[in-house]
N, C-alpha and C positions, 0 to 999 in steps of 0.2 A: 494496465487494466483496469478495465472502465465498466462501472456500474451504474445503470437507473436505478433511480430509487425514487418511489412515491409519495411524499407524505400529506396527511390529510390530518390537520391538526387545529384546534381552536388555542387562544393563548390567553392565560391571566397573570395579573401583577398582585394577584392574592384569590379570594373566594375559598378557594379549595380549601386554602391553609387554616381557614378559622379555626376549622376541627382540626387542624396538626395532619400526623400522617402515622397511620397507626396499621398493621396488621402485615401485607402481603409484600410489602417494597422489598426491594436487594439494596443492602448495604456494601458498596464497594467499598472496600479497605486498601489502602497501599499498603505493598510487604516491597520494600526495596525496590526493585526497580520494578515490579509488575501487582499486580494487585487481586484480590482473595475478596470471596463473595460471602455474605451472611444476611441469613434470614433480621429486619430490623421491626421489631413488634412493638416498638415505644412511641411515643408522644415526641417531636422533633420539632414542635414551635410551629413558627407562622413561615409557610411557604414565600421566598422571594420573586419566584415564577412558576408558573406552569406549563404544561403543553401537553395536548393528550392528540393521538393522531394513529396513523399507521405507516409503515415503509415495507415497500415490496425494492428487493435487492435482487436485482436481473444475474447476477456474476454467479457462477458455478467454482470459481476458486474460492470467494469468500468463507471466512471461518462458517462452521455448524450455529453455533450457539453466538448471539451479538446481545450487547446492552450499548444504551446509547451515554454519550460523552457529551462535556462543553470542551471543544478544543479552542484553546485561548491562543490570540498570540504572543510572543514573548517578546519583550521589549530588549533591542539594542542600541547602545550609544553612536547617533547619527548614523545609523543603517538601516534598512527596510529588518522588520523581522523574519529570521529564519525558522524557528522552532515555532513547536506547541505545547504548550503545557497545558494535559489534560485533568478536568477536573469532573469526580464521577458524580455521580446524581443518582437519585431515588427515584425510579418507576417502578411500576405496578402495571398487570395484565399481562400479555404475549410480545414481549418486543423480536421483531420488528412488526407485528402484525397488527396488534389491540395495545396500545401501551395508554399510560398515562406517566409523565416522571415531574419530578419534583429540584428546584431548585431553593437549598434551605440555606445556605452559606455564600456570602460573597467572594467574588475569586482572591488566591493569593494578593498578596503585595508585588509579587515578582510577577506577576499578568498585568500588572497598572500601569499604562504610561504617563508617563511627568513629563509635559512639555510646556516649555513658553511660548506663545503667540509671538507675531511679528510685531503687534500692539503694544507686548510685556506683561498680557494677563497669561496666566496657568491653568493649566487641565490637565485631569486626571482623569484617566478611563481605562479601561477594558474593552477588547475588541473578541471575539467568537464565534467559533464555527460550530454546526453542529455534527457531531462524528458517533458512527455506528464499528465499535470495537468489538474484541473476544473478552470475555470477562476476565482473563490474563492477561493484563499488557503494562509496557511499560508507561510511565508518568510523562514521556519526555516525547513528541514525536520531531524530530529534528530534520530538514532540510538539505542532504549529504549527497556526496561523491563518492562512488562506490570504486573500489581500486581492487584488482585481483591478479595472482600471479602464480604459477603452479611450477612444479620440477619433482624431478625425481631422481632418485640414486641406488642404483639398483633396485630394489623390490623394495624401499621406502619413498615413499611421495608425500610431498607438502604442499599446500595450499595458503597462500598467505593474501589477508584480505586486509581494507581499512575503511572504514567509512567516517568520513573528514565533512567538517563545515564548513561553511563561508567566511568564519573568521578563522580557521585552520584549525581548529581542536578536532579532534579523532580520536575514534576508538580503533583499535588493530586487531588480528587475532590469527595464531598461526593453526591449521588443521594437517595432523599427521593421517595419512593412510598406508596401507601394504597392499604392494600386489599380491594375487592369487596367487596361490603354491605352485600351481601349473605354468607361470609365466614362466619358469628356470627351466622346460624342457618344451616349450615352444619352438628350440631351432636351434642352427649350429652357431647363429650369432649371439643367442642370448647365452646358450652353454656354457659358453666362453668366459663368462662374467661372473662375479659372484662379491659380495661384500663377504671382505677380512676382520674387518676392526671399527667398533664404535668410541668415541670418548666422551666425555663431561655428560651433561646434562641440556637438551635442547631447550629446557624451560628458563635456563639461564639465557638464554638469547631472547631478547624483544623482539614482540613479532615487528615493528617498523622498520622497514629496514635506510631509512635515514639514521637509526642508533647501532645499526649494526655492520662490520667489515667480513667480508667473504675472501677467503684464500685458497690456494689450490696448488699443491704439489704433486710434482710426476718422477717418477722414481721404476726404473727397469731393469730386471738383471733375470740370466738364464731363461731370454724368452716369455717372463712375465712381467708385464707393468701396471704397476698401480697409481692409480691419482687419488689423493684425498684431499676431501673438500672439508673446512674449519668455518666454520662463523665464529665473529667473539663481538661481544657484546663492547661498546665505544664507551669509555668512561664518562661521567658528566663534565671532568674537569680537562677533558680531554688530550692525557696523557696516554694514548694506547700503547705505548713503545714498553716492553717486558722483552729485556734479552733472553730467546729459547738456547738451547742446550745445544739446536744445530748451529745457532748463530744470529736466526732471523729475531726481527723485531717486531712483536706483537704482542696484544694483549696478555694477561695473565691466564692460563690452560685454566686456570676453576671458572674463568668469565666465558669459556668458548665451549662448541660442542663440533664436533667432529663423524666423520663416517670415510673410510676406506673400502674403494672397490677395485677388486685385479680383477685382469683378465688378460688370457694368453695372445702372443703376440701370432698373428695367420696371415701372410703376404697375402693369401690369395680371399679374404674377405673383398668384399666390393665396396665397403665403407667401414667408418670406422665402428667398433661394437656400441652398441646401444648407450650402455651405460656409461660409457663415456662421450655419447654425441650430443651436447644439449639441446640440438634442434630437432633431437627426435623424441625429448624427455615428454611433449606434450600429447604424442603419440596415444600414451597410456591412460585410458579413461574407466577400467576396467578395476575399480579399486575396490577395494572391503577394508574391516578394523578403522574404520574412520573417529576420529575424534579431536576437540579442537585439546593443543598442547602447551597453550600458550593465548594471556592475552595481556593488554594492558590501554590505558587511555580514558574517556568517559564511556563506562557504560550504559549512559543512558541511550547510546546508539547503537549497540550490541544486537539489537531483536531487529531483523528483519520485516519489515511493516506490513510484507504481504503475506506473512503467517495470522497477523490479528487486528490488519486495519482492514474492513470492508469499502470505508470511504469517507469524505468531508462534504460537505453541502456548502457552493459556494453561491448558492442564493439565498439563504436564510441564516443570517447573522444574527448573534447574541451581542448585545451594547451593555457594559454595565457603566455608572457614573454614580459619585456621591452624592450624597445632600446638597452640598453647598456647590454643584458645579456651576461653571460657568456658560448660562449659554450661547453669548455672544463670542467667546472663543472656541467655543466645539463647534459653531457652522464659521470662523475665522480655518479650524483646522480641520475637520472631517464635512460638514455639509449640516443641513439644515435639524437642528437638533431634535432629540425626543420632546415627548409632554412633559415628562415626569424623570424624576432622578432613581435611584435603583436599576433592575433591570430594564430592558426595552429590547421588544424583535424587528428586525429591520429588513424585510421582504424585497428583493430585487429582483424588478420585472424580466423576462424574456427578451433578449435582444430585438429590435425588428427595427424598419428605415426611419421612423422618425426619432426613436431615442439615441439611433445611431449617429441621426444627424445631428441631434442636439447634444451627444457627446462631441461630435467633431467642433460645432462651435464651440462648445466649452474649452476645450485643449487650444483651439485659437484663440481665445480671451487670453487668454491664462500664461499661457507657457510665454509668447513674447516677454511678459511684464517679469515674470521670474528669471528671465535670461539678463533682460535690460540691467534687474539689481542686480544680479549677483556679479554680472561685469561692471557696473560703477564700484561696488562694493570691494572685489578683488583685481581691479585695474586688466583684465580678462576680455578677450574679443569669441569667448564662444558665439555658434548660432547652432539654430537645427539645421542649417543645410551643410554644413562641416560635421556634424552631429556631434551628441555626448555621450561620454563614456557613462554605462548604469553605474557605475561603483563610482562612480567623482562625487563630491558635495552636491554637483549642482544635477547631475543625473539621477541623485537619489530625490531632491526637490521634484523634479520633471516627475519622476517616477510617482511620487504621492499625490503631486496635481492631476494626473491621468486618473489614479485610484478614488479621488475626491469627485471629479466629473462624473466618472461612471456612478456612484454612488448617488451623485446629485439628481443625475437624469433621469435611475431606472429603480431608485430605494422609495419605500414608503413606509412609515413606522403601521405597525400593525395594532389597528384601537386592543383595548385591554377588552376580553371576555366576547368577543367576536370570533365567532367561528367561519372560518375559512379556506377553501379549496384553492393548497397548494402542491405545483408541481416542481420538484428537486432534483437536479443531476448531479448525484453524489458518486465521488472518484478520486480515485489513489492519483495525486497530480505526480508527473513523471518523474520529477526533481526527489521523490520519497521514495521509488521503488527502491 
């Protein structure tokens, strides 16, 4: 899902805030994993950063109502950030057409990077992008991978979804849907099978397939065959063996859920009745009466970003450094530092032949030095010709160096209170879809 957004705005580190914020601004307040809105009519103090301009979102799938937020990279130990912390901001006017926004609070401590440079200096900073989101939105946007599987037992169907970040933290859910009643009368094959029994509570079984086991039992008598599907929660202590009345060894019945489907045997059927044929479960896509029956894990990952995120800007960045920041350390870690502490705006120029050549030259100059230093310290023999894994310590260093080169050759700090015309490409990164 791609969106083009054109921003025209001026930037200031104060001024507007000298009179405070009174009147028509919207105060977006966090509430659980979502946010609500209320009118702010009081004096909020001096703004730390102001922006004004307009945005055109060329995307029919974007939410109808949008508000601006700052999306801060969330630090991770010894790894690139893969989640964003969303900070709500005050704004007046009509977003995204014509608006003015103010930032009155510094970023949360959870958004501050605290790194030690190669020379031993320490640097604390926060890095954000401008995002357009629905008024009701989660507080965390994580880069996650989506897994999904579906199956049906008789008329009852289930879809299991998982969203996991790069560190293995996940949200998992199970959705239950029922096939419409007319499914039972669609033909001979369907009419030969029916659900005859259920047991337990599906909510007792976790949504994560790694945390439960599935069992199947078959029994035929007098021309009728029945298959029982049973899901059982695996206890944390790993002791999943409880002797059942039939002599089997499985988790306790109260930790299980089961469905039994019975089918009349008919040797004239060309294939196994569909209720017992797992290869045909995915054919059933006409589902009704759906609802989530099980949730677990990190609820911050539960929301589908396409339902509330219109896009992020990679061309305009908001950077925060405390008053005592070390300019030399900033240059060593990130790039040429801003002229002032607090909030500053970094604009990245579009790629062209000149800055692309400068970017390549920067990488050719810095990457061999990083590899040589790593090899000397660890006794390794990495080289660019043989490739370096992006998830290794050296790979992370090389990626950071590439981002630094990009900022150095394309970046310019926006002067305070000077209006400019900027064009931003705002899109939902594929990893967040």
